[in-house]
Structures are given as structure tokens and as C-alpha cells.
FIKOLZA-1660 file (N, C-alpha, C; in steps of 0.1 Angstrom, whole numbers, plus 5000, padded with zeros to 4 digits):
% residues 105
   i   px   py   pz ch aa at
   1 8656 0906 6503  A  M  N
   1 8663 0894 6496  A  M CA
   1 8652 0882 6497  A  M  C
   2 8650 0876 6484  A  Y  N
   2 8642 0865 6484  A  Y CA
   2 8649 0851 6489  A  Y  C
   3 8642 0842 6494  A  P  N
   3 8646 0832 6500  A  P CA
   3 8652 0821 6490  A  P  C
   4 8662 0815 6492  A  V  N
   4 8667 0805 6483  A  V CA
   4 8660 0790 6485  A  V  C
   5 8655 0785 6473  A  I  N
   5 8649 0773 6474  A  I CA
   5 8655 0763 6466  A  I  C
   6 8661 0751 6472  A  S  N
   6 8666 0742 6462  A  S CA
   6 8658 0728 6461  A  S  C
   7 8663 0720 6454  A  Q  N
   7 8657 0707 6452  A  Q CA
   7 8655 0700 6465  A  Q  C
   8 8668 0700 6475  A  N  N
   8 8670 0695 6488  A  N CA
   8 8665 0700 6497  A  N  C
   9 8649 0698 6505  A  P  N
   9 8648 0707 6514  A  P CA
   9 8656 0709 6526  A  P  C
  10 8666 0698 6528  A  E  N
  10 8674 0703 6543  A  E CA
  10 8682 0715 6537  A  E  C
  11 8684 0716 6525  A  E  N
  11 8693 0728 6520  A  E CA
  11 8684 0741 6521  A  E  C
  12 8673 0740 6523  A  N  N
  12 8662 0753 6521  A  N CA
  12 8667 0762 6535  A  N  C
  13 8670 0773 6531  A  V  N
  13 8674 0785 6541  A  V CA
  13 8660 0790 6549  A  V  C
  14 8652 0785 6544  A  T  N
  14 8636 0791 6549  A  T CA
  14 8633 0784 6561  A  T  C
  15 8637 0773 6563  A  G  N
  15 8634 0762 6573  A  G CA
  15 8618 0760 6573  A  G  C
  16 8613 0753 6568  A  G  N
  16 8595 0748 6569  A  G CA
  16 8587 0761 6567  A  G  C
  17 8592 0770 6558  A  S  N
  17 8582 0780 6556  A  S CA
  17 8572 0779 6545  A  S  C
  18 8566 0788 6541  A  F  N
  18 8556 0788 6528  A  F CA
  18 8564 0784 6516  A  F  C
  19 8577 0790 6516  A  W  N
  19 8585 0788 6502  A  W CA
  19 8590 0771 6502  A  W  C
  20 8592 0766 6513  A  D  N
  20 8594 0754 6512  A  D CA
  20 8586 0744 6504  A  D  C
  21 8573 0746 6503  A  S  N
  21 8562 0741 6499  A  S CA
  21 8563 0738 6484  A  S  C
  22 8568 0749 6477  A  F  N
  22 8575 0751 6462  A  F CA
  22 8584 0740 6458  A  F  C
  23 8592 0734 6467  A  S  N
  23 8599 0726 6463  A  S CA
  23 8592 0713 6462  A  S  C
  24 8585 0709 6469  A  R  N
  24 8576 0697 6470  A  R CA
  24 8564 0696 6458  A  R  C
  25 8563 0706 6450  A  I  N
  25 8551 0705 6442  A  I CA
  25 8557 0696 6431  A  I  C
  26 8546 0686 6426  A  Q  N
  26 8552 0677 6413  A  Q CA
  26 8552 0684 6400  A  Q  C
  27 8562 0681 6393  A  G  N
  27 8564 0687 6379  A  G CA
  27 8564 0704 6380  A  G  C
  28 8562 0711 6368  A  T  N
  28 8566 0724 6372  A  T CA
  28 8555 0733 6372  A  T  C
  29 8558 0745 6378  A  I  N
  29 8548 0753 6383  A  I CA
  29 8539 0758 6372  A  I  C
  30 8544 0762 6362  A  E  N
  30 8538 0766 6349  A  E CA
  30 8526 0755 6344  A  E  C
  31 8528 0744 6346  A  S  N
  31 8518 0732 6340  A  S CA
  31 8505 0736 6353  A  S  C
  32 8508 0740 6367  A  R  N
  32 8499 0740 6374  A  R CA
  32 8489 0755 6376  A  R  C
  33 8498 0764 6372  A  V  N
  33 8492 0778 6369  A  V CA
  33 8484 0782 6359  A  V  C
  34 8472 0783 6361  A  P  N
  34 8464 0787 6348  A  P CA
  34 8468 0801 6342  A  P  C
  35 8469 0800 6329  A  T  N
  35 8476 0812 6321  A  T CA
  35 8464 0816 6312  A  T  C
  36 8467 0828 6305  A  F  N
  36 8460 0832 6296  A  F CA
  36 8461 0824 6285  A  F  C
  37 8473 0821 6278  A  D  N
  37 8476 0813 6268  A  D CA
  37 8467 0800 6268  A  D  C
  38 8469 0792 6279  A  R  N
  38 8462 0780 6283  A  R CA
  38 8447 0780 6281  A  R  C
  39 8440 0792 6285  A  S  N
  39 8427 0794 6286  A  S CA
  39 8423 0799 6272  A  S  C
  40 8429 0805 6265  A  L  N
  40 8429 0807 6248  A  L CA
  40 8430 0795 6242  A  L  C
  41 8438 0789 6244  A  D  N
  41 8440 0773 6238  A  D CA
  41 8430 0766 6240  A  D  C
  42 8424 0765 6250  A  R  N
  42 8412 0755 6255  A  R CA
  42 8401 0761 6247  A  R  C
  43 8399 0772 6247  A  Y  N
  43 8388 0779 6240  A  Y CA
  43 8386 0777 6225  A  Y  C
  44 8398 0779 6219  A  F  N
  44 8399 0774 6205  A  F CA
  44 8397 0762 6200  A  F  C
  45 8404 0752 6209  A  D  N
  45 8399 0739 6209  A  D CA
  45 8386 0735 6210  A  D  C
  46 8374 0739 6219  A  E  N
  46 8364 0739 6220  A  E CA
  46 8355 0745 6209  A  E  C
  47 8360 0754 6204  A  H  N
  47 8352 0763 6193  A  H CA
  47 8357 0766 6180  A  H  C
  48 8367 0754 6176  A  F  N
  48 8375 0758 6166  A  F CA
  48 8367 0757 6153  A  F  C
  49 8356 0746 6152  A  A  N
  49 8348 0747 6139  A  A CA
  49 8338 0761 6137  A  A  C
  50 8334 0766 6148  A  A  N
  50 8325 0775 6150  A  A CA
  50 8333 0787 6144  A  A  C
  51 8346 0790 6148  A  I  N
  51 8353 0801 6145  A  I CA
  51 8358 0801 6132  A  I  C
  52 8362 0788 6126  A  I  N
  52 8366 0789 6111  A  I CA
  52 8353 0791 6101  A  I  C
  53 8342 0787 6107  A  E  N
  53 8328 0793 6099  A  E CA
  53 8325 0806 6099  A  E  C
  54 8326 0811 6114  A  E  N
  54 8324 0826 6114  A  E CA
  54 8332 0836 6109  A  E  C
  55 8345 0833 6110  A  W  N
  55 8355 0841 6103  A  W CA
  55 8359 0838 6088  A  W  C
  56 8351 0829 6084  A  D  N
  56 8353 0825 6071  A  D CA
  56 8369 0821 6065  A  D  C
  57 8375 0813 6075  A  L  N
  57 8387 0808 6074  A  L CA
  57 8386 0800 6065  A  L  C
  58 8401 0797 6057  A  V  N
  58 8402 0788 6047  A  V CA
  58 8410 0777 6054  A  V  C
  59 8403 0763 6049  A  T  N
  59 8410 0751 6056  A  T CA
  59 8417 0743 6047  A  T  C
  60 8419 0733 6053  A  E  N
  60 8430 0726 6043  A  E CA
  60 8422 0717 6032  A  E  C
  61 8406 0715 6036  A  T  N
  61 8400 0708 6026  A  T CA
  61 8397 0721 6014  A  T  C
  62 8394 0734 6020  A  D  N
  62 8393 0745 6011  A  D CA
  62 8402 0745 5999  A  D  C
  63 8414 0743 6007  A  L  N
  63 8429 0744 5996  A  L CA
  63 8429 0734 5987  A  L  C
  64 8425 0721 5992  A  V  N
  64 8424 0709 5981  A  V CA
  64 8415 0711 5972  A  V  C
  65 8407 0719 5973  A  R  N
  65 8394 0721 5963  A  R CA
  65 8397 0731 5956  A  R  C
  66 8405 0742 5962  A  L  N
  66 8410 0753 5952  A  L CA
  66 8420 0748 5943  A  L  C
  67 8430 0740 5949  A  E  N
  67 8438 0731 5939  A  E CA
  67 8432 0724 5928  A  E  C
  68 8423 0718 5931  A  I  N
  68 8416 0708 5919  A  I CA
  68 8411 0718 5910  A  I  C
  69 8404 0728 5914  A  R  N
  69 8398 0739 5904  A  R CA
  69 8407 0745 5897  A  R  C
  70 8420 0749 5903  A  L  N
  70 8432 0755 5896  A  L CA
  70 8435 0746 5884  A  L  C
  71 8438 0733 5888  A  D  N
  71 8442 0725 5877  A  D CA
  71 8434 0721 5866  A  D  C
  72 8418 0722 5870  A  H  N
  72 8409 0722 5859  A  H CA
  72 8412 0736 5848  A  H  C
  73 8411 0746 5856  A  L  N
  73 8413 0759 5849  A  L CA
  73 8423 0759 5841  A  L  C
  74 8437 0756 5847  A  T  N
  74 8446 0754 5838  A  T CA
  74 8448 0746 5827  A  T  C
  75 8441 0734 5826  A  D  N
  75 8439 0725 5816  A  D CA
  75 8429 0733 5806  A  D  C
  76 8420 0739 5808  A  E  N
  76 8410 0744 5802  A  E CA
  76 8416 0757 5794  A  E  C
  77 8424 0765 5802  A  I  N
  77 8430 0776 5795  A  I CA
  77 8440 0770 5785  A  I  C
  78 8446 0759 5787  A  S  N
  78 8458 0755 5778  A  S CA
  78 8449 0751 5766  A  S  C
  79 8436 0742 5767  A  S  N
  79 8429 0737 5758  A  S CA
  79 8422 0753 5748  A  S  C
  80 8419 0761 5756  A  L  N
  80 8413 0772 5750  A  L CA
  80 8424 0781 5742  A  L  C
  81 8437 0781 5747  A  Y  N
  81 8448 0787 5741  A  Y CA
  81 8450 0777 5727  A  Y  C
  82 8453 0767 5726  A  A  N
  82 8453 0757 5716  A  A CA
  82 8444 0759 5704  A  A  C
  83 8433 0761 5706  A  K  N
  83 8420 0762 5699  A  K CA
  83 8421 0777 5692  A  K  C
  84 8424 0787 5703  A  K  N
  84 8428 0801 5697  A  K CA
  84 8438 0799 5685  A  K  C
  85 8450 0792 5689  A  T  N
  85 8460 0793 5678  A  T CA
  85 8456 0787 5664  A  T  C
  86 8448 0776 5668  A  A  N
  86 8442 0768 5656  A  A CA
  86 8435 0775 5648  A  A  C
  87 8423 0785 5654  A  T  N
  87 8414 0793 5648  A  T CA
  87 8423 0802 5641  A  T  C
  88 8433 0812 5649  A  E  N
  88 8440 0819 5640  A  E CA
  88 8446 0815 5628  A  E  C
  89 8452 0803 5630  A  S  N
  89 8458 0796 5618  A  S CA
  89 8448 0795 5605  A  S  C
  90 8436 0792 5609  A  R  N
  90 8426 0788 5598  A  R CA
  90 8423 0800 5594  A  R  C
  91 8419 0809 5602  A  A  N
  91 8416 0825 5598  A  A CA
  91 8426 0830 5586  A  A  C
  92 8441 0828 5589  A  R  N
  92 8449 0832 5581  A  R CA
  92 8448 0827 5567  A  R  C
  93 8446 0814 5567  A  A  N
  93 8446 0804 5556  A  A CA
  93 8435 0811 5549  A  A  C
  94 8421 0811 5556  A  L  N
  94 8409 0815 5549  A  L CA
  94 8413 0829 5544  A  L  C
  95 8418 0840 5548  A  D  N
  95 8422 0854 5545  A  D CA
  95 8432 0851 5531  A  D  C
  96 8438 0847 5532  A  A  N
  96 8449 0841 5522  A  A CA
  96 8440 0835 5510  A  A  C
  97 8431 0827 5512  A  L  N
  97 8423 0820 5502  A  L CA
  97 8414 0833 5495  A  L  C
  98 8407 0839 5503  A  I  N
  98 8400 0851 5498  A  I CA
  98 8406 0861 5491  A  I  C
  99 8419 0865 5496  A  T  N
  99 8425 0873 5487  A  T CA
  99 8431 0868 5475  A  T  C
 100 8435 0854 5472  A  S  N
 100 8438 0847 5461  A  S CA
 100 8426 0848 5452  A  S  C
 101 8413 0846 5457  A  L  N
 101 8401 0846 5450  A  L CA
 101 8399 0860 5445  A  L  C
 102 8401 0872 5452  A  E  N
 102 8398 0884 5448  A  E CA
 102 8407 0890 5437  A  E  C
 103 8420 0883 5437  A  E  N
 103 8431 0885 5428  A  E CA
 103 8424 0884 5415  A  E  C
 104 8419 0867 5413  A  R  N
 104 8415 0861 5402  A  R CA
 104 8404 0870 5396  A  R  C
 105 8392 0877 5405  A  S  N
 105 8384 0881 5397  A  S CA
 105 8385 0893 5389  A  S  C
% end
């Protein structure tokens, strides 16, 4: 069975053993024990820019640029569609005019 460790050293049943030293550690044990997660976080923090470039990841700046381009393309498509509609209307009018001229001849 494992020894019981409380926050009060007098209550510890281990009586000054190695286990008592854990109750005197400041903060949490997790903050003092290195873990793979913390090592990985530290690595990414130090090499973040290189990783983004190497993996060709999209950044917020890239997304903003893409949004701006999308807005411009949307405006351009709307303009082209309006011009297409106007051109089709003019083509129908010219076709009607040509048909009327052919009928007169």
C-alpha cells in the first residue's frame, strides 16, 4: 500500500521519509516535472516561423490577403455579369434590328 501524504507534515504516517518531501514542494508537481507536452510547446515557440514556412501553413495575414482578393474577385465577377447581361441585351436588340432589315429587303 502507498503511504498517505497530507498537507500537514505532522499527519504524515511516513514519519520523515522520502514521501514527506513531496508535501513540502512549492507549487504543483506537474509544473516542476518536464513533460513531452512542455518540451513540444517550447520547441514550437522557438521554431514557429520556420515551421509555418516549411510546412507552407496559412497564417492570419495570408487569410486577410485571401479575403481581400476574394472581395476584389467578387466585385469583378459582379461587374462582368452586369456587362454580360448588357451585352446579351444589346445582341438581342441588334438581332431584332437585323431581322427587321432582312424582312424589308
